[in-house]
N, C-alpha and C positions, 0 to 999 in steps of 0.2 A: 503495500500500500504506500502510496505518495504521502509521507507524513507532513503535516503543514508544520512549518516553524511558527513561533510566536508572533513575527512581523506578517506573515501570510494569514494566520489566523485572525489578527486584529484587522486585516484589510477586507475580512468578509462582512457582508451586512449581516445584520440580525436575522433577517429572512432567511439566510442561508444556514440556520442551524435548527435541529429539531426542537430544541429548548432555547429559543431566542433571549429570553431574559436572563438566563445563566450563562448563554454563549456556550452550550454544551451539544456535542455530537454534530459537527458540520455535515452538510449535504451537498457539497459542491461537486462531487462526481460518484460513479458507480460503487467504488470501493468504500468511500466513506458513508454510502447509503447502506451498504451490507453491514459495515461495523456499527452504524447507529442501530440497526436492528438487533445485532449480537449483543451489543452493550446496553439495550434500553433498560433492562431491570437493574442494571448497576448504577444508573443515575439517582443520586440521593437527593433529598431537599426540594422535591417538586410534588406538588398536589396531583391527584388523578385527573383533575381538570387539565392542568399542564401536560400531562401524559397523554389524554385524548387530543389535544390540540397539536402535540409533538407527533402523534400516531398520524394524524392527517397530513402533516408536512412531510413525514417519511414516506408515506404512501404517494402522495404528490410526486416527490423527487425520485422514487423507485419508478413510477411510470415514465418519467422525463428522461432517466438514464437506463431504462430498459433493463430494470433489475426485478426478478421474481420474488414476491412476498407472498408466501402461502397463507399466512395468518391474515384473518379479517380484522382482527381487533388485538390490542396489545395484551389484553387478559389472556389470550392463548399463550403469549411468550412464557407466562409465568410456569405453564406445565411442560413446556418443551423440554425433553432430555429427562422428564420424570416418569415417563411411560415404562 
């Protein structure tokens, strides 16, 4: 994955993050979108409402970058890997 350095991350607009207020989980390319899905449940200090909005942004970015996301809701992520 192309890792963003602090300067590159600072140059991204808030709209390019799954969690814009916290500037967590950038969504600037396909690799970062996949990473945002993988790390979604690791984000701390956010409300369920913020997670709902972040999930919408992730789904939109996934479509934009042609990333397949099988889960229809972030709630499904909590159970992934526990089957």
